[in-house]
C-alpha positions in Angstrom: -35.0 3.8 43.5 -38.5 5.0 44.6 -37.5 8.7 44.4 -36.1 8.3 40.8 -38.6 5.9 39.1 -42.4 5.9 39.2 -44.3 3.0 37.7 -47.8 3.4 36.3 -49.8 0.3 35.5 -53.1 2.0 34.7 -53.1 0.9 31.1 -53.6 -2.8 30.5 -50.5 -4.5 29.0 -48.4 -1.4 29.3 -46.3 0.1 32.1 -45.4 3.7 32.0 -42.1 4.5 33.7 -41.3 8.1 34.6 -37.7 8.9 35.5 -36.6 11.9 37.5 -33.7 13.3 39.4 -30.0 13.0 38.7 -28.9 9.9 36.7 -25.3 11.0 36.2 -22.5 8.6 37.2 -21.4 10.8 40.1 -24.9 10.7 41.7 -25.4 6.9 41.1 -28.0 5.2 39.0 -30.6 2.5 40.0 -29.8 -1.0 38.9 -31.5 -2.2 35.7 -32.3 -5.5 37.4 -34.4 -3.7 40.0 -36.4 -1.8 37.4 -36.8 -5.0 35.4 -38.1 -6.9 38.4 -40.7 -4.2 39.0 -41.8 -4.2 35.4 -42.0 -7.9 35.0 -43.7 -8.5 38.3 -47.1 -7.8 36.9 -48.4 -10.4 34.5 -49.5 -9.6 31.0 -47.1 -6.7 30.4 -46.0 -6.5 26.7 -44.5 -3.0 26.6 -42.7 -0.5 28.7 -42.8 3.2 27.9 -40.1 5.5 29.4 -40.4 9.2 30.0 -38.5 11.9 32.0 -39.7 14.6 34.3 -38.5 18.3 34.1 -35.0 18.9 35.4 -33.8 15.3 34.5 -30.0 15.0 34.4 -28.2 12.2 32.7 -24.8 11.1 31.2 -23.3 7.8 29.9 -24.4 6.0 33.1 -28.0 6.5 32.1 -27.4 5.1 28.6 -25.7 2.0 30.2 -28.9 1.6 32.3 -31.1 1.7 29.2 -28.9 -0.9 27.4 -29.1 -3.3 30.3 -32.8 -2.8 30.8 -33.6 -3.3 27.1 -31.5 -6.5 27.1 -33.4 -7.9 30.1 -36.8 -6.9 28.7 -36.1 -8.5 25.4 -35.6 -11.9 27.1 -39.2 -11.6 28.4 -40.4 -10.3 25.0 -41.4 -6.9 26.5 -40.9 -4.0 24.0 -39.1 -0.9 25.3 -40.1 2.6 24.0 -37.7 5.4 24.5 -39.6 8.2 22.6 -40.2 10.1 25.9 -36.5 10.4 26.6 -34.2 13.4 25.6 -33.2 13.4 22.0 -29.5 13.0 22.5 -30.1 10.0 24.9 -32.3 8.4 22.2 -29.5 8.8 19.6 -26.8 7.3 21.9 -29.1 4.4 22.8 -29.7 3.8 19.0 -26.0 3.9 18.3 -25.4 1.4 21.1 -27.9 -0.9 19.6 -26.6 -0.6 16.1 -22.8 0.3 16.2 -22.5 0.4 12.4 -24.5 3.6 12.4 -21.7 5.4 14.2 -19.3 4.4 11.4 -21.6 5.4 8.5 -22.5 1.8 7.9 -25.7 0.6 6.4 -27.4 -2.6 5.7 -26.3 -4.4 2.6 -28.5 -3.4 -0.3 -29.3 -5.4 -3.4 -26.2 -6.7 -5.2 -25.0 -4.8 -8.3 -25.9 -6.5 -11.5 -23.2 -8.5 -13.2 -23.0 -6.3 -16.4 -22.8 -3.2 -14.3 -19.8 -4.6 -12.5 -18.1 -5.5 -15.7 -19.0 -2.2 -17.4 -17.7 -0.3 -14.4 -14.4 -2.2 -14.5 -14.0 -1.5 -18.2 -14.6 2.2 -17.7 -12.2 2.4 -14.8 -9.6 0.6 -16.9 -10.2 3.0 -19.8 -9.8 6.1 -17.5 -6.7 4.7 -15.9 -5.2 4.0 -19.4 -6.0 7.5 -20.5 -4.5 8.9 -17.3 -1.2 7.0 -17.9 -1.1 8.2 -21.5 -1.6 11.8 -20.4 1.2 11.5 -17.8 3.6 10.0 -20.4 2.7 12.8 -22.8 3.6 15.4 -20.1 6.9 13.6 -19.6 7.6 13.7 -23.3 6.8 17.4 -23.5 9.0 18.1 -20.4 11.9 16.3 -21.9 11.5 18.2 -25.1 11.8 21.4 -23.2 14.8 20.0 -21.4 16.6 19.2 -24.6 15.9 22.7 -25.8 17.2 24.2 -22.6 13.9 25.5 -21.4 13.1 23.0 -18.6 13.3 24.2 -15.0 14.4 22.1 -12.0 17.0 22.6 -9.4 20.4 21.0 -10.0 21.0 20.5 -6.3 17.8 18.4 -6.1 19.0 16.4 -9.1 22.4 15.5 -7.6 20.8 14.7 -4.3 18.5 12.2 -6.0 21.5 10.8 -7.9 23.2 10.2 -4.6 20.2 8.5 -3.1 19.7 6.3 -6.2 23.4 5.4 -6.5 25.8 5.6 -3.6 23.3 5.1 -0.9 22.0 1.9 -2.5 25.4 0.3 -2.9 25.3 -1.6 0.4 22.0 -3.3 -0.3 22.9 -4.1 -3.9 26.2 -5.5 -2.9 24.7 -7.9 -0.3 21.9 -9.2 -2.5 23.8 -9.6 -5.8 26.7 -11.3 -4.0 24.3 -13.8 -2.6 22.7 -14.3 -6.0 26.1 -15.2 -7.4 26.6 -17.7 -4.5 23.2 -19.3 -5.2 23.8 -19.6 -8.9 27.2 -21.2 -8.2 25.6 -23.8 -5.9 22.8 -24.5 -8.3 25.2 -25.0 -11.2 27.4 -27.3 -9.2 24.5 -29.6 -8.4 24.1 -30.6 -12.0 27.6 -30.1 -13.4 29.2 -32.4 -10.8 27.3 -35.3 -12.5 29.5 -34.7 -15.6 32.7 -33.6 -14.0 32.2 -30.1 -15.6 32.3 -27.9 -12.5 34.4 -25.4 -14.3 31.4 -24.3 -16.3 30.0 -22.8 -13.2 32.0 -19.7 -14.2 30.1 -19.6 -17.5 26.7 -20.0 -15.8 27.3 -17.3 -13.2 29.0 -14.9 -15.6 26.4 -15.1 -18.4 23.4 -15.1 -16.0 24.5 -12.1 -14.0 25.7 -10.0 -16.9 22.9 -10.8 -19.3 19.8 -10.4 -17.1 20.1 -11.4 -13.4 22.2 -8.4 -12.3 19.8 -6.0 -13.9 16.7 -7.7 -12.7 17.8 -8.1 -9.1 19.0 -4.5 -9.0 15.7 -3.3 -10.5 13.7 -5.3 -7.9 15.7 -3.7 -5.1 15.4 -0.2 -6.5 11.6 -0.7 -6.9 11.2 -1.3 -3.2 13.7 1.3 -2.2 13.7 4.2 -4.7 10.4 3.7 -6.5 8.5 3.6 -3.1 10.5 6.6 -2.0 9.4 8.6 -5.1 5.8 7.7 -4.6 5.8 8.6 -0.9 7.6 11.9 -1.4 5.2 13.1 -4.2 2.2 11.6 -2.4 3.0 13.6 0.7 3.4 16.7 -1.4 0.1 16.0 -3.1 -1.6 15.6 0.4 0.0 18.9 1.6 -1.2 20.7 -1.6 2.4 21.5 -2.5 1.7 20.2 -6.0 -1.2 22.6 -6.3 1.1 25.4 -5.1 3.5 24.7 -8.0 0.7 24.8 -10.5 -0.5 28.1 -9.1 3.0 29.5 -9.5 3.0 28.3 -13.2 5.6 25.6 -12.6 4.9 22.2 -14.1 5.1 19.5 -11.4 6.2 16.9 -14.0 9.0 19.2 -15.2 10.1 20.2 -11.7 9.7 17.0 -9.8 9.4 14.0 -12.2 12.1 14.8 -14.9 15.0 14.9 -12.4 13.9 11.7 -10.9 13.7 9.9 -14.2 17.0 11.3 -15.3 18.7 10.2 -12.1 17.5 6.7 -12.1 18.0 6.2 -15.9 21.7 7.3 -15.4 22.3 5.3 -12.2 20.6 2.0 -13.0 23.2 1.0 -15.7 26.0 1.9 -13.3 24.4 0.0 -10.4 23.9 -3.0 -12.8 27.6 -3.1 -13.7 28.4 -3.1 -10.0 25.8 -5.8 -9.4 27.3 -7.9 -12.2 30.7 -7.6 -10.6 29.5 -8.6 -7.1 27.6 -11.5 -8.5 30.6 -12.8 -10.3 32.7 -12.4 -7.2 30.2 -14.3 -5.2 30.3 -17.2 -7.6 34.2 -17.0 -7.7 34.5 -17.2 -3.9 32.2 -20.2 -3.6 33.7 -22.0 -6.6 37.3 -21.6 -5.5 36.9 -21.8 -1.7 34.3 -24.6 -1.4 34.0 -26.4 -4.8 37.8 -26.5 -5.3 38.0 -24.8 -8.7 41.3 -23.2 -9.9 41.0 -19.4 -9.5 42.9 -18.6 -12.7 40.9 -21.1 -14.7 37.7 -19.7 -13.3 38.6 -16.2 -14.3 39.6 -17.2 -17.8 36.3 -19.1 -18.3 34.4 -16.1 -17.2 36.2 -13.7 -19.5 35.7 -16.1 -22.5 32.0 -16.7 -21.8 30.9 -13.2 -21.1 30.8 -11.3 -24.4 30.1 -7.6 -25.0 26.7 -8.6 -26.4 25.7 -10.0 -23.1 27.0 -6.8 -21.4 25.0 -4.5 -23.7 21.9 -6.6 -23.2 22.2 -6.2 -19.4 22.7 -2.4 -19.7 19.6 -2.2 -22.0 17.6 -4.1 -19.4 18.8 -1.8 -16.7 18.0 1.4 -18.6 14.5 0.2 -19.4 14.0 -0.8 -15.8 15.2 2.6 -14.6 12.5 4.3 -16.7 9.8 1.9 -15.4 10.7 2.3 -11.8 10.9 6.1 -11.9 7.7 6.6 -14.0 5.7 4.1 -11.8 6.8 5.8 -8.6 6.2 9.3 -9.8 2.8 8.5 -11.4 1.5 6.8 -8.3 2.7 9.6 -6.1 1.1 12.4 -8.2 -2.2 10.5 -8.5 -2.5 9.5 -4.8 -5.4 10.6 -2.7 -5.0 13.4 -0.3 -4.7 11.4 2.9 -2.2 9.4 4.9 -3.9 6.2 3.7 -3.7 7.4 0.1 0.1 7.8 0.5 0.4 4.3 1.8 -1.6 2.9 -1.0 0.3 4.9 -3.6 3.6 3.6 -2.2 2.5 0.0 -2.3 1.0 0.4 -5.7 4.2 1.9 -7.1 6.3 -1.1 -6.0 3.8 -3.6 -7.3 3.4 -1.8 -10.6 7.2 -1.4 -11.1 8.0 -5.1 -10.4 5.1 -6.3 -12.6 6.3 -4.3 -15.6 9.9 -5.2 -14.9 9.0 -8.9 -15.3 6.9 -8.1 -18.4 9.8 -6.0 -19.9 12.3 -8.8 -19.2 10.1 -11.3 -21.0 9.6 -9.0 -24.0 13.3 -8.2 -24.3 14.2 -11.9 -24.0 11.7 -12.8 -26.6 13.0 -10.2 -29.0 16.6 -11.3 -28.5 15.6 -14.9 -29.3 13.9 -13.8 -32.5 16.9 -11.7 -33.7 19.3 -14.4 -32.5 21.2 -12.3 -30.0 
């Protein structure tokens, strides 16, 4: 250590420490404990000032020495000054002392006033509402062009989306709606057994599945499957500036990307709902006949007499509305996502949450309207 560190105690209460030589990890560094013992050996020392000689060489090992020395001196209430060190060494030492600086952090400032928070939230809500209205307006304009035969999108893309929204989803829809029918049958049996009216399980399962449950369960599944897929696809295109490229070429992104997705899901959701209704009724039929001991023929007759065309049409109306909600939510979140991988993830999550939220709201509204008009 003597050839690398020189101590100067000429000034009362202050020790000047001059560092020289090679302090890189390959050459070896003195121990901070040795330097600390030399500094603290003299009584009345309140500060230590570091400096370097010409030709001084250093790397991360030197910074580690500084951190250890500063920690030891702080216990003895001895201030350490590093103003005489190389600029980059000072910066690294400062970052080591305050890691939040490396991440752009800062000390917490004064809290934002309450009315500023409320006003900012109201303004953000306003801008979001206007953005949604603008997006819906573009969709209306695009569909107007479609009905007049002026819209442009590739038919191959449309049929591929139809396949993904329809055939590829049959397995998941089959499993979930079959189990929903089983659950409804068991729940109905718990109460109906008290009155010896187990046969009315057929009515409960049939009406519940056809009127609303088939459409709702299918919509929830498609929100997580297809709505999230739409948001991720368009979000990645937004991040890769493919949306900007379409605008540069004079092609409307809504017309080229959003319209075929809305059409595909609006067409396939009613068909998937019909299939879901059938699978739910089959699930209730299997449980009722195999476990609860109901007569299969009587179960089928009760189902046919209970389920009316009105219930079927209500289920199809639900599914059509849900298809619009899922596709619009997914496409909107995808087109409005930030240009980063994190933004794509947030857009995907937001699309699913938004779609499910509005599905529940739409279900409540349609049910309330049906009650008013007596359907």
